[in-house]
N, C-alpha and C positions, 0 to 999 in steps of 0.2 A: 504493500500500498505506500503512496506517495505522500508527502505531506498534503498537497490540495485536495487530496480523497479522504484524509482525516477532518470526520465529522464536527462541526464546530458551528456557534453563535455568536455575533457580537452583538447584545443587547442591553440593556436596562432593566436591571431586576431589583424587586420590592427587597429594601433591608432585612425585613422582618423573616423572610424567605430563605435568606444566606445563612447557614450554619458554619460555625467555627470548624476547624478540620478534626480530625480525628485524634492526631497525633502532632499539636501546635507545635512549631518549631522554634519560638517565645515563647516560656513560661513566663518570662517576665518583661515588661514594655516600660521604658524610659517615659515617665508620666510628661515630663517638658516636651521633650520630641513628639510624644503623642498631642500634647495640647496646640503645637505648631501646626503640625498636620493638619488637628481639625480644623483651626484657623485658616489656612490656605485651603482646603476643601471648602470652607464657607465662601471664599472669598472668588476661587474660581472652579473649583468643583474637582473633582478628583481627576487628575491627569492618566493616572496608570492603570488599567482596568484590572480587577480581580480575575483569578482563573477559577473557575468552579465547575463542579460535576452534577448534573441532576441525579438525585437520588429519592425518588418519587415525585412528591410535589414540591418536595425542596431542593435546595442547591448546598452544595459541602465544596467550603473552601480548598483549593488545590494551592495556591499562592495569593496571598493579600490579607493574611489573617489581620494585621496591624491596620491596614485601611480598610478593612471593615469595622474594625473597634474607632478608628479615628470618624469614620462617616456617622459611627452610631452617635459620637460626640457632638460631632458638627449639624445633627439634627437633620443628615440628609433623608430623606424617605425612600431614592433609588441610587443605586449606582452602576456604573458600566463594568461588564462583565465579559469574559469569554467565557461561553457554554459550551462544556461537553456534554453530550447523553447520557453517559454513565461514566464511573470512576475507572471502570476497565477501560474506555476508549482513553480517558486522558491520563491515563499510566502508559498507553501504548503509544501516543504522543511525545509524553516524555522521554519514553526509551528511543522514540524516533530522533527526538533532538539531542541524545546522547552520542547519536553516531557521529553528530558533527558532520553531515552531509546535507549540501544545499544544492538543490537541484534549481533550474532555469526558471523561477517565482517570477510571477508581475509584481508589480511595486508593492500592491496592498498585501499580497501574501507573503511578501519578503518582511514587511513592516510587521505584521503578524508574527510568524515566524522570529524576527529578531527580539520581538516583546517576549516571547514565551523563551529562548535562551536566556534572556536577561533574568529572567525570575527563576528559571528552575538552573544553570547552570552557572552563572555567573553573577550571583548574589546581588542583582541590582547593581553591578559596576559596570559601568562603561566600557572602562579601559579593558577590562578581561573580555567584553562583547567584542571591541573593536581587533583584540588580538586573536579570538577565537574565529570570525568571520572573515580576516583576512580584508578587511577594509576601509578604507579611510575614518578618519574619526566622521567629519563632514558628512560622509554615506550615511552611516549606520544613526546619525544622530538625525539627518533629514527622515530617513526611514519610521523612526521611533516617534516623528513629530506628526509624520501621517497618522501613524495608529493611536497618539494622543490628543488627534484633534476632534474635531465635529463628526460624531458618529454619521451623519447624512452626506456628509461629504466622503468618509472612509468609505462606505458603501456603495458609492457612486463610482471611486475609484477603484475599489474592488470588481465589479461589475464592467470596467474600463469604458464606462461612458464619459469620463474624464482623462483630463491628462494630470501627470504627477504636478507639473508647474500649477497647472490652474487649480489644482486640489492644496497646495502651499497657499495661494492667494484666499482660496476661498476661504481657508481656515482662520483668516486674518478676520474676518466678519462675525461678529459675535451678536448680532441682530439677528435672531432666529427669523422673521419674517423677511430681511430683504437678504439673507443668505441663502432660503428657500428659492427667491427668486432670483438672485444671481445664479445659483445653482440651475434651476430647471432650464433656463436660457444656456447655459453652457453645455448642457446634456442636449438641449434640442440642434441647437447651431455648431456644435464642436469648436468652442470657442479657444482659442489659442491660449497659452500663458500672456502674450502681449496683452491681448482683448481683455482678460479678465482683469490684468492689472489696471489696465486703463479704467473699467467699471471700478474696481477698489478704489483709486484714486479719486475718480468724480466723487463718489460717496462719501469720502471719509472728508472732501473739499463742501463738499452739501451741509457737514455738521458743524463746521465752523461759520458764524457770522462775519460777513464783509461789509463795514461801514453802518452796522448797526442791522444790516437786513441777512436773512441767509440766502445761501446760493453759492454758484461759481463764478470766477471770473476770467478762468482760461479755460480752454476745449483742448483735452487728450484727443489726439488723431487717429487713435485707436479705439475712441471710445462712441458713445451714442451722442447725436447730437444734444447742445444744453440748450434749454428752452430757458426765457425771460427772466426766470424768478430762480426756481430751483429746479435741478436738475430732475429730479423725481416728480416734476409736474408734467403732464401730457403735454406734447408741442401740438396738438390736435384740437384736444377741449378747454386748455389751460386749467384743470383740475389736476389735485395732487393726492386723490385718495384712491383706494384700491391699486396700491402701488405693484403688490402681487402678481396682477395681471398685465402690467407694462411689458413692453419687449423692446432691448435694447437692438440699438442698431447703428450700423456704420455708415455715415455719409460726406461727401465733399463738400466744403464750404459752399462751393460754387453751383453744385446741385441742388444743395437746399435753397441758394435764393433764386436759382433758376428755375425748379421743379416745385419742392414743399412748400415754398414761401406763397406764391400763387395760388395753389390748390387749396393751402389753408384759409387763403383771404378769399377764396371765393374766384379765382381768374381761371379759368377752365381752359386756356389755352397758354400755358406755362412755355417759357422761352426752353431751346435747347440748349444744354450746357456745352463749353467748348471742350475741344477733345483734346 
């Protein structure tokens, strides 16, 4: 069985359904560090998912007992987990990882593989993981960041619906509605990293007031046309609601003036742009 054939899910689980491991690796935990981790989880969420196995209607921790305790201290209701269908399958996956064999994986599966190696073989020491997989630190950390990013982006990457670069850019958006909007358009249009970066830059600028008014003062050549007030205002109707239903497009400035502007303002015979 290859790594990609080992069944697993990446999902949010209710904390109350996740049980401690049968033989915890940590019998005692540093209370100060535990509180620090809990505060971090409150601020930015759990960045490294737990590894669990299904046991009937509940789940047992394979790796991540300390994170489970910290999540509870932080008042978290759910936590991200890698879920194996049974303890037997989880042990098989760990045994596979011990072989230290890396097949030709896509970026998401490689990120998942690195995360499991980091947990089960490297004691959460990135230096050891770098030595184990014989890749540069930047490469390894880049893969881990993909896995530690937003779950919707990771699943799209795993389905090969977006590129690695686009995934890194989309993970910078922590607004769930806007990220879904960008992600949907990236999947539909096959947006490159350059275009997604343009969207993100425009969105970031739109959050910063200019002369007391929200909006953007410059146009990114790779991003959508900028409305008169706010980037997230429909160019046709002039309204800024239902943002998630909007579609970003790329258009030359002269095409906009020659074609879009006349159409929007009621001129049914727009001029032909120069070539």
